[in-house]
Wavefront OBJ file of the C-alpha trace (Angstrom):
o trace
v 39.831 -22.960 4.823
v 41.246 -23.333 1.052
v 40.911 -20.203 -1.360
v 38.468 -22.243 -3.913
v 36.398 -23.457 -1.011
v 35.884 -20.251 0.970
v 35.003 -18.476 -2.638
v 32.507 -21.824 -3.475
v 31.105 -21.264 0.003
v 30.524 -17.345 -0.362
v 28.965 -17.487 -3.914
v 27.287 -20.640 -3.258
v 25.628 -22.258 -6.510
v 23.349 -25.103 -6.634
v 25.020 -27.942 -7.955
v 23.674 -30.508 -10.599
v 25.162 -34.091 -10.226
v 27.155 -35.040 -13.021
v 24.997 -38.398 -13.780
v 21.077 -38.912 -13.089
v 21.880 -42.410 -11.727
v 22.435 -43.303 -8.067
v 26.023 -42.609 -7.111
v 27.934 -45.641 -6.372
v 32.012 -44.758 -6.205
v 34.703 -47.311 -7.198
v 37.357 -44.725 -6.253
v 37.389 -41.955 -3.693
v 39.649 -38.927 -3.331
v 43.297 -39.570 -2.106
v 43.323 -43.231 -2.175
v 46.626 -44.589 -3.650
v 46.532 -46.333 -6.576
v 49.639 -48.132 -8.235
v 51.422 -45.144 -9.438
v 49.908 -42.278 -8.079
v 47.169 -40.773 -5.698
v 43.811 -40.834 -6.951
v 43.034 -37.036 -7.509
v 38.916 -37.366 -7.783
v 36.086 -39.890 -7.503
v 35.299 -42.243 -9.822
v 31.834 -42.921 -10.138
v 30.549 -46.312 -11.815
v 28.001 -46.610 -14.153
v 26.520 -49.687 -13.920
v 28.588 -51.148 -16.261
v 27.644 -49.393 -19.327
v 28.528 -46.632 -21.712
v 26.662 -43.955 -22.581
v 25.183 -42.443 -19.879
v 24.584 -38.357 -20.043
v 27.034 -36.373 -18.148
v 25.819 -33.276 -17.064
v 27.951 -30.181 -16.017
v 27.577 -29.480 -12.408
v 27.339 -25.613 -12.778
v 27.717 -23.040 -15.676
v 30.601 -22.064 -16.928
v 33.122 -22.215 -19.879
v 34.983 -25.212 -21.281
v 38.655 -24.069 -20.852
v 40.075 -27.299 -22.314
v 39.234 -30.712 -24.265
v 41.617 -33.632 -24.716
v 41.360 -36.667 -26.813
v 44.388 -39.320 -25.900
v 44.442 -42.894 -26.180
v 45.639 -43.207 -22.555
v 45.035 -41.415 -19.814
v 41.960 -39.542 -19.237
v 40.824 -40.675 -22.980
v 38.237 -38.323 -24.007
v 38.017 -35.532 -21.423
v 36.468 -32.229 -20.935
v 36.985 -29.039 -18.540
v 34.894 -26.685 -17.569
v 35.819 -23.587 -15.217
v 33.001 -21.868 -13.163
v 32.454 -18.528 -11.711
v 33.406 -19.851 -8.343
v 36.977 -20.307 -8.834
v 36.628 -24.010 -9.242
v 36.854 -26.437 -12.588
v 35.374 -29.656 -13.210
v 36.775 -32.382 -14.803
v 34.792 -34.995 -16.424
v 36.845 -38.147 -18.009
v 36.750 -41.695 -19.842
v 33.949 -40.304 -22.079
v 32.812 -42.423 -25.140
v 31.825 -39.238 -26.866
v 31.074 -35.534 -26.276
v 27.697 -33.414 -26.583
v 27.128 -32.871 -30.312
v 28.256 -28.726 -29.997
v 31.702 -30.114 -28.738
v 32.186 -33.112 -30.929
v 31.663 -30.956 -33.895
v 34.144 -28.489 -32.560
v 36.480 -30.952 -31.966
v 36.165 -33.040 -34.867
v 36.793 -30.138 -36.963
v 39.811 -29.598 -35.378
v 41.232 -33.029 -35.834
v 40.209 -32.515 -39.482
v 42.301 -29.600 -39.852
v 45.294 -30.897 -38.299
v 44.859 -34.429 -39.512
v 45.090 -36.287 -35.946
v 42.910 -37.944 -33.753
v 44.764 -37.520 -30.512
v 44.821 -33.626 -29.628
v 44.538 -31.079 -26.880
v 42.369 -27.818 -27.486
v 42.193 -24.647 -25.413
v 39.295 -23.047 -26.571
v 39.262 -19.257 -25.472
v 36.800 -17.826 -22.573
v 33.220 -17.824 -23.195
v 34.010 -19.424 -26.540
v 31.968 -22.732 -25.372
v 29.490 -21.481 -22.988
v 27.802 -24.260 -20.740
v 24.791 -23.873 -18.788
v 24.085 -25.914 -15.126
v 23.139 -29.390 -16.009
v 24.009 -29.177 -19.741
v 25.130 -32.545 -21.307
v 28.451 -32.121 -22.122
v 29.273 -35.621 -23.227
v 28.459 -39.277 -22.429
v 30.330 -41.922 -20.319
v 32.707 -44.392 -21.706
v 35.653 -46.099 -20.907
v 38.161 -44.355 -23.050
v 42.104 -43.947 -21.996
v 43.173 -46.050 -18.798
v 40.428 -47.289 -17.675
v 39.418 -50.798 -16.702
v 35.898 -50.621 -16.963
v 33.082 -47.887 -17.678
v 32.976 -45.270 -15.414
v 33.398 -41.282 -14.662
v 36.264 -40.042 -13.373
v 35.094 -36.552 -11.908
v 37.509 -34.111 -10.227
v 37.239 -30.475 -8.950
v 40.372 -28.506 -8.830
v 41.295 -25.077 -7.983
v 40.992 -22.964 -11.295
v 43.933 -21.012 -10.045
v 46.535 -23.537 -8.744
v 44.836 -26.386 -10.612
v 45.037 -28.265 -7.211
v 42.605 -30.952 -7.176
v 40.265 -30.728 -4.288
v 37.957 -33.671 -2.566
v 34.715 -33.550 -4.889
v 32.693 -34.721 -1.809
v 33.201 -31.349 -0.489
v 30.634 -30.291 -2.801
v 27.358 -31.962 -1.759
v 27.460 -34.980 -4.109
v 24.634 -37.528 -3.346
v 26.684 -40.112 -2.347
v 25.185 -42.216 0.788
v 27.480 -43.860 2.976
v 26.619 -45.469 6.683
v 29.521 -48.131 6.657
v 32.623 -47.726 8.877
v 35.824 -47.703 6.886
v 38.252 -51.089 7.797
v 41.093 -51.687 9.117
v 42.737 -54.800 7.760
v 46.000 -54.924 9.003
v 48.448 -52.602 11.597
v 52.076 -52.727 11.342
v 54.732 -51.238 13.603
v 57.689 -49.736 11.899
v 61.021 -49.088 13.165
v 63.091 -46.873 10.840
v 67.059 -47.517 10.646
v 69.886 -45.708 9.219
v 70.289 -44.813 5.604
v 71.748 -48.093 4.337
v 69.396 -50.776 6.319
v 66.087 -51.375 5.661
v 63.323 -50.116 7.606
v 61.877 -53.017 9.539
v 58.335 -53.473 10.185
v 56.291 -56.277 11.822
v 52.267 -57.108 11.519
v 50.584 -56.679 15.050
v 47.690 -58.903 15.669
v 44.240 -57.331 15.656
v 41.302 -58.061 17.906
v 37.689 -56.629 16.962
v 35.915 -55.656 19.744
v 32.925 -54.146 18.700
v 31.598 -52.614 15.319
v 33.770 -49.927 15.764
v 37.120 -50.802 17.941
v 40.122 -53.358 17.710
v 42.323 -54.070 20.376
v 45.962 -55.399 19.704
v 47.813 -57.752 22.522
v 50.128 -55.680 24.896
v 53.270 -54.636 22.664
v 57.259 -55.155 24.566
v 59.258 -52.713 22.676
v 61.448 -49.639 22.879
v 63.061 -47.060 20.718
v 61.453 -45.128 18.025
v 58.727 -46.307 15.755
v 55.760 -45.249 13.513
v 52.534 -47.087 12.473
v 51.164 -48.387 9.072
v 47.937 -49.497 7.922
v 46.063 -51.474 5.273
v 42.524 -50.042 5.396
v 40.015 -49.639 2.849
v 36.053 -47.959 3.000
v 33.069 -48.481 0.897
v 29.931 -46.313 0.650
v 26.563 -47.468 0.174
v 25.767 -49.427 -3.057
v 29.166 -50.275 -3.879
v 31.573 -53.546 -2.806
v 34.465 -51.582 -3.528
v 37.312 -51.033 -1.657
v 38.003 -47.607 -1.384
v 40.509 -45.027 0.335
v 39.552 -43.513 3.354
v 39.220 -39.593 4.121
v 41.018 -39.243 7.632
v 43.243 -40.816 9.485
v 45.197 -39.893 13.043
v 47.617 -41.203 15.263
v 47.494 -40.148 19.519
v 50.133 -41.127 21.714
v 49.208 -41.258 25.511
v 45.969 -38.304 24.598
v 48.485 -36.218 22.361
v 47.545 -36.380 18.774
v 50.803 -36.675 16.421
v 49.886 -37.083 13.020
v 46.759 -36.488 10.901
v 45.924 -37.249 7.391
v 42.882 -35.261 5.549
v 42.015 -35.658 2.153
v 40.635 -32.292 1.542
v 42.997 -31.446 -1.522
v 46.464 -32.798 -3.140
v 48.795 -31.440 -4.827
v 50.668 -33.032 -8.031
v 53.724 -33.402 -6.178
v 52.133 -35.706 -3.693
v 51.377 -38.562 -6.378
v 55.033 -38.316 -8.042
v 55.784 -39.398 -4.072
v 52.926 -41.792 -3.491
v 56.049 -44.479 -1.979
v 57.047 -42.181 0.554
v 53.641 -42.967 2.426
v 52.890 -46.451 1.074
v 55.740 -49.011 2.015
v 57.185 -49.835 -1.193
v 58.847 -53.211 -0.315
v 55.429 -54.643 0.455
v 53.564 -53.458 -2.552
v 56.415 -55.018 -4.490
v 56.334 -58.248 -2.749
v 52.402 -58.573 -3.022
v 51.005 -55.539 -4.058
v 49.440 -54.536 -0.762
v 49.027 -50.942 -0.073
v 50.334 -50.100 3.747
v 50.061 -46.435 4.120
v 52.904 -45.103 6.856
v 51.255 -42.988 9.420
v 54.519 -41.435 9.874
v 57.540 -39.414 7.042
v 61.146 -40.342 7.687
v 63.711 -37.532 6.152
v 61.083 -36.253 3.982
v 58.826 -32.979 4.066
v 55.170 -34.146 4.544
v 53.097 -34.506 1.701
v 50.203 -32.173 1.494
v 47.780 -34.074 3.067
v 49.839 -34.791 6.249
v 49.985 -32.633 9.263
v 52.284 -33.906 11.738
v 52.449 -32.648 15.618
v 55.259 -34.767 16.248
v 58.907 -35.071 14.882
v 57.628 -37.068 11.602
v 54.678 -38.514 13.043
v 57.290 -41.092 14.667
v 57.166 -41.659 18.709
v 59.426 -43.095 21.322
v 59.069 -45.711 23.570
v 61.267 -45.838 26.319
v 62.484 -48.242 28.621
v 60.277 -49.151 31.683
v 57.330 -46.387 30.688
v 53.828 -47.411 29.325
v 51.740 -46.081 26.095
v 48.357 -45.780 24.809
v 48.379 -45.268 20.893
v 45.180 -44.928 19.831
v 44.679 -45.064 15.705
v 41.479 -43.393 14.171
v 40.251 -43.627 10.821
v 37.330 -42.016 9.335
v 35.258 -41.598 6.024
v 33.769 -38.620 4.742
v 30.430 -39.247 6.213
v 31.456 -39.378 9.694
v 31.765 -42.992 9.961
v 34.873 -43.987 11.968
v 36.924 -47.149 13.260
v 39.619 -47.046 15.894
v 42.530 -49.335 17.175
v 43.553 -48.965 20.621
v 47.403 -50.343 21.302
v 49.385 -50.542 24.881
v 53.063 -50.740 24.707
v 55.578 -51.386 27.360
v 58.970 -49.936 27.307
v 61.025 -53.230 27.270
v 64.258 -54.093 25.630
v 64.064 -55.481 22.319
v 66.212 -56.549 19.237
v 65.405 -55.195 16.494
v 66.542 -57.358 13.157
v 69.019 -55.630 11.403
v 68.910 -56.284 7.684
v 71.943 -54.564 5.818
v 72.208 -54.917 2.070
v 75.137 -55.587 0.094
v 76.014 -53.714 -3.178
v 76.780 -50.266 -4.334
v 75.614 -47.443 -2.428
v 73.565 -44.791 -4.929
v 73.544 -41.427 -2.898
v 70.513 -38.960 -3.873
v 72.839 -35.787 -4.328
v 75.621 -37.843 -6.782
v 75.191 -39.213 -10.607
v 76.722 -42.545 -11.038
v 77.389 -44.153 -14.292
v 78.064 -47.936 -13.860
v 79.976 -49.731 -16.978
v 80.152 -52.840 -17.800
v 81.318 -55.126 -21.151
v 78.763 -53.545 -23.408
v 76.484 -52.156 -20.989
v 76.070 -48.580 -18.973
v 73.423 -47.886 -15.959
v 73.515 -44.458 -15.477
v 71.684 -42.935 -11.863
v 71.200 -39.195 -12.274
v 70.864 -37.125 -9.092
v 67.816 -37.636 -7.054
v 66.676 -40.873 -8.863
v 65.708 -42.419 -5.334
v 64.328 -40.280 -2.398
v 66.669 -41.936 -0.487
v 69.983 -43.727 -0.125
v 69.559 -46.905 -1.960
v 71.322 -50.314 -2.458
v 71.943 -51.569 -5.841
v 73.298 -54.883 -7.624
v 73.734 -55.627 -10.947
v 74.886 -58.613 -12.599
v 75.330 -59.118 -16.336
v 75.085 -61.856 -18.967
v 75.471 -61.839 -22.769
v 72.548 -59.985 -23.312
v 71.114 -59.226 -20.213
v 70.861 -56.980 -17.377
v 69.767 -57.729 -14.020
v 69.095 -54.666 -11.752
v 68.052 -55.098 -8.170
v 66.765 -55.537 -5.497
v 63.518 -53.813 -5.872
v 63.552 -51.936 -2.273
v 63.646 -48.584 -2.929
v 61.339 -46.343 -4.536
v 62.088 -44.118 -7.386
v 61.847 -40.250 -7.822
v 63.261 -40.807 -11.497
v 63.679 -42.827 -13.789
v 67.333 -43.646 -14.869
v 69.013 -45.022 -18.069
v 69.742 -48.214 -19.520
v 72.188 -48.701 -22.117
v 73.147 -51.538 -24.779
v 75.943 -51.450 -26.951
v 74.417 -51.897 -30.693
v 77.018 -54.557 -32.128
v 74.934 -54.794 -35.074
v 75.669 -53.582 -38.639
v 72.471 -54.452 -40.724
v 70.311 -50.994 -40.352
v 66.879 -53.166 -40.828
v 68.086 -54.637 -37.310
v 69.172 -51.836 -35.624
v 65.714 -50.106 -36.351
v 63.998 -53.304 -35.575
v 65.803 -53.552 -31.965
v 65.296 -52.414 -28.666
v 65.137 -53.102 -24.838
v 62.776 -54.934 -23.095
v 61.772 -55.620 -19.653
v 62.356 -59.946 -19.153
v 59.805 -61.284 -16.903
v 58.785 -65.112 -16.611
v 56.083 -64.882 -18.821
v 56.891 -62.561 -21.606
v 58.944 -59.395 -22.893
v 57.529 -55.795 -22.419
v 58.608 -53.447 -25.000
v 60.515 -49.991 -23.647
v 60.690 -47.311 -25.526
v 64.179 -47.272 -26.699
v 66.035 -44.661 -28.565
v 69.541 -45.756 -30.732
v 72.189 -42.621 -30.026
v 76.035 -42.899 -30.615
v 76.359 -46.606 -31.050
v 73.990 -47.521 -27.949
v 70.401 -48.330 -27.483
v 69.004 -46.592 -24.516
v 65.840 -46.741 -22.393
v 64.717 -45.445 -18.942
v 63.003 -46.556 -16.493
v 62.037 -46.406 -12.621
v 61.507 -49.901 -11.846
v 64.156 -52.673 -11.362
v 64.537 -56.537 -13.093
v 65.834 -58.245 -15.726
v 66.360 -55.816 -19.223
v 67.513 -57.786 -22.269
v 67.761 -56.880 -26.032
v 64.323 -58.011 -28.041
v 63.729 -57.648 -31.898
v 60.339 -57.114 -33.741
v 60.352 -57.850 -37.453
v 56.880 -58.453 -37.831
v 54.579 -55.537 -39.422
v 50.946 -54.887 -37.835
v 48.002 -56.809 -38.735
v 44.871 -54.917 -40.436
v 41.398 -56.465 -41.117
v 37.940 -55.265 -41.426
v 35.643 -55.816 -39.004
v 32.096 -55.036 -40.155
v 32.243 -55.297 -43.661
v 33.887 -57.201 -46.814
v 35.921 -55.605 -49.739
v 34.103 -54.199 -53.013
v 30.890 -54.602 -50.528
v 28.241 -51.845 -50.939
v 28.139 -49.719 -47.599
v 24.792 -47.252 -48.265
v 23.118 -48.690 -45.256
v 26.193 -48.636 -42.776
v 26.915 -45.673 -40.028
v 30.489 -46.639 -39.371
v 33.834 -48.457 -40.964
v 35.045 -50.575 -38.429
v 38.804 -52.144 -38.634
v 40.635 -54.022 -36.547
v 44.523 -53.201 -35.997
v 47.152 -55.175 -33.558
v 51.057 -55.736 -33.349
v 52.373 -58.677 -31.670
v 55.044 -57.035 -29.848
v 56.292 -53.562 -29.836
v 52.971 -52.242 -30.147
v 50.994 -49.713 -32.368
v 52.724 -46.478 -32.684
v 50.529 -44.228 -35.281
v 48.207 -45.047 -38.475
v 46.820 -42.994 -41.004
v 43.394 -43.519 -43.057
v 42.396 -42.274 -46.345
v 39.139 -42.254 -48.653
v 39.959 -41.385 -52.121
v 43.503 -39.882 -51.239
v 41.853 -37.685 -48.641
v 42.642 -37.989 -45.104
v 39.639 -39.491 -42.935
v 39.491 -39.714 -38.770
v 39.832 -42.865 -38.073
v 38.864 -43.338 -33.902
v 41.394 -45.429 -32.049
v 40.069 -47.404 -28.980
v 43.572 -49.598 -28.205
v 41.296 -51.665 -25.330
v 39.696 -53.100 -28.162
v 42.201 -52.820 -31.123
v 39.306 -51.270 -33.195
v 39.293 -47.879 -35.424
v 35.982 -46.640 -36.063
v 35.522 -44.134 -39.128
v 31.911 -42.348 -39.024
v 30.475 -42.660 -42.658
v 28.858 -39.222 -42.332
v 31.918 -37.274 -41.438
v 32.282 -36.422 -45.157
v 30.008 -36.465 -48.563
v 32.004 -37.776 -51.820
v 30.590 -37.544 -55.359
v 31.869 -40.413 -56.163
v 29.748 -44.241 -55.628
v 33.325 -46.299 -55.859
v 35.147 -45.595 -53.058
v 39.511 -46.566 -52.292
v 40.215 -47.173 -48.829
v 43.699 -46.815 -47.487
v 44.998 -47.477 -44.050
v 48.735 -47.368 -42.884
v 49.638 -48.887 -39.840
v 53.167 -48.376 -37.880
v 54.595 -50.268 -34.890
v 56.805 -48.893 -32.407
v 59.786 -49.842 -34.128
v 58.813 -48.572 -37.793
v 57.594 -51.815 -39.181
v 54.632 -50.510 -41.429
v 51.864 -52.523 -42.874
v 49.253 -51.096 -45.529
v 45.574 -52.245 -45.938
v 43.775 -51.212 -49.529
v 40.050 -51.929 -50.207
v 37.584 -50.391 -52.378
v 33.984 -50.325 -51.100
v 30.495 -48.350 -52.616
v 28.363 -46.142 -51.308
v 25.733 -43.671 -52.385
l 1 2 3 4 5 6 7 8 9 10 11 12 13 14 15 16 17 18 19 20 21 22 23 24 25 26 27 28 29 30 31 32 33 34 35 36 37 38 39 40 41 42 43 44 45 46 47 48 49 50 51 52 53 54 55 56 57 58 59 60 61 62 63 64 65 66 67 68 69 70 71 72 73 74 75 76 77 78 79 80 81 82 83 84 85 86 87 88 89 90 91 92 93 94 95 96 97 98 99 100 101 102 103 104 105 106 107 108 109 110 111 112 113 114 115 116 117 118 119 120 121 122 123 124 125 126 127 128 129 130 131 132 133 134 135 136 137 138 139 140 141 142 143 144 145 146 147 148 149 150 151 152 153 154 155 156 157 158 159 160 161 162 163 164 165 166 167 168 169 170 171 172 173 174 175 176 177 178 179 180 181 182 183 184 185 186 187 188 189 190 191 192 193 194 195 196 197 198 199 200 201 202 203 204 205 206 207 208 209 210 211 212 213 214 215 216 217 218 219 220 221 222 223 224 225 226 227 228 229 230 231 232 233 234 235 236 237 238 239 240 241 242 243 244 245 246 247 248 249 250 251 252 253 254 255 256 257 258 259 260 261 262 263 264 265 266 267 268 269 270 271 272 273 274 275 276 277 278 279 280 281 282 283 284 285 286 287 288 289 290 291 292 293 294 295 296 297 298 299 300 301 302 303 304 305 306 307 308 309 310 311 312 313 314 315 316 317 318 319 320 321 322 323 324 325 326 327 328 329 330 331 332 333 334 335 336 337 338 339 340 341 342 343 344 345 346 347 348 349 350 351 352 353 354 355 356 357 358 359 360 361 362 363 364 365 366 367 368 369 370 371 372 373 374 375 376 377 378 379 380 381 382 383 384 385 386 387 388 389 390 391 392 393 394 395 396 397 398 399 400 401 402 403 404 405 406 407 408 409 410 411 412 413 414 415 416 417 418 419 420 421 422 423 424 425 426 427 428 429 430 431 432 433 434 435 436 437 438 439 440 441 442 443 444 445 446 447 448 449 450 451 452 453 454 455 456 457 458 459 460 461 462 463 464 465 466 467 468 469 470 471 472 473 474 475 476 477 478 479 480 481 482 483 484 485 486 487 488 489 490 491 492 493 494 495 496 497 498 499 500 501 502 503 504 505 506 507 508 509 510 511 512 513 514 515 516 517 518 519 520 521 522 523 524 525 526 527 528 529 530 531 532 533 534 535 536 537 538 539 540 541 542 543 544
C-alpha cells in the first residue's frame, strides 16, 4: 500500500464530498487524454457554474493559482493525513480566499499568479466552502476537476480510493481488440483488429486465431458510471496466457513522468490517424509506466508453431464490475506484413541538424522515445516534416532564415503550422538572423505575418455612460491571428484588475474593487498580441 494511503487508513477522518450534488463523472483517474493521463476525476456540475465547492477534510491552503490555461483558478489544501486535495477550474474563490488573492494581484499588478501561503496562514475546516465551480482554464465545459495527492511526493492518487459517493453498477465495455506484432527498430509495429463476439453481458469470444511469434494485445475500451453517459477510463486491466498472468494495469496512483509517456501506452499512429485511443497491454523497449506491472517479458507472449494458447483479458472498474475477452490462438505459420519506411533514421542517442537552403531542423538527443524515420521536403516558404508515426519525448526545433530587412515585418513574422483549413500561430523567437520555434508534432510549417492589432470594444456599457448601478465593467477583446499576449487596464491612471476569460474573449472589472473620489472616470485599456501589435482603448464613464 502507498505510504499516503497507509497513513490515511491509520488516521482516517470522515471526508466531506467536495460538492453537494449527485456525483456524475465525466473523467476518471488514469484515463488517457490527448496529451496526458488524467490525474484526477472530473465531477459534472449539471452544465452550470457556481456550485459551492467544499474542502473534503480539515487542513490549510498550501497553494493558490490563477492561470488562463491549465487548471484556471485552483485551490490546493494540505491535510493532516499526509494527503493534499486539489480543486480546479473554479469560477471564483470563497470570500476570504478571494480577498487574500486579490490583494496580491493588486500589489503585483497581475491577474495570473501562483501563491504559496505559509503553513496555517489560511486554515480550512472540513466542509468549508473554498470556492465555486466554474469553467476556467483549459476546460471544455463546467465541471470540478478534483485530485488527491501524496503531500510529500505530490504523486497523484486515485480519488475513488477515498470513499467518494460514486455509484456504478455498469460493466466496462470493450470496443476493439488488436493483436500487435513488434518489429525491429526501423519497421513499424504491425497491428490487426480481432473480431469480437459478445457471449453474454460480461464476456466476449473471438474466432480461433492462427498465428505465431511474439505478440501483445491492445484494447480500445471505456467505462461508464451511473448518472453519466461519458466514456471514461477503466481501473484495472489484466492479461493471462494459459492461466498465467503476464501483465496488469492498476490505476491507484500515477507519476507525472507517466503523462509525458502517454504514447508509450497509447498506440500513436492509430491516434494520429483517427483519434482512437488503443491502450497497449504491453510495453516495448521501455521501462513500464508506474501503473503497469509485468510478470512476463514486457507483457508480450510468444506463440510457438504447433502449440495452442488460451488468452484471457479482464478489465474492471473501481466498483468491481468486470468484462472479459477469451481468445484461442493456434501456433500456425503466418506472414506478418513488414512495412519498412524510407527516410532519415533519427536515433534517440544522437543529435541531428538537417540543413536545407534557408531552413534548419534540429532534433536534440531523446527527441523520440525510439528510433524514428523522418522525411523532409521543402518549398520556397514551407517545410514538410513527416510521417507522423513516432511519438515524441521532447520537442525539436525548426528554423527559417530571416530574409527581411524591415524591422516591423521582422517583428510581425512567425512560424505557423499549416493545415487545409488554417494557419496556427507557433511561439517564435528571432535569433541570429533566424526565426525559431519548438514543436512536438509533424506536419507542414510556413512563415506567416500578423500586422493587425487586437480589437477592443465595450460589452455592457457605452462611452460617457453613468454606471452608478453597475457591478461590473465588461470589455470584449479579440485578435485575428497570433492571439492575445497581454493586457493592462487603468482607471484614472491607477492599475485595475481585469479578469480575463479567453474562451469568452471577455475582460471583467469588479467596480467594488476601488473607491474613487471623482465622479468622472477615465478608463484606458492596452492589449498586445503575440507579435507585439498593440491596441489602445480609451473612454470616459461616470459613477458616484
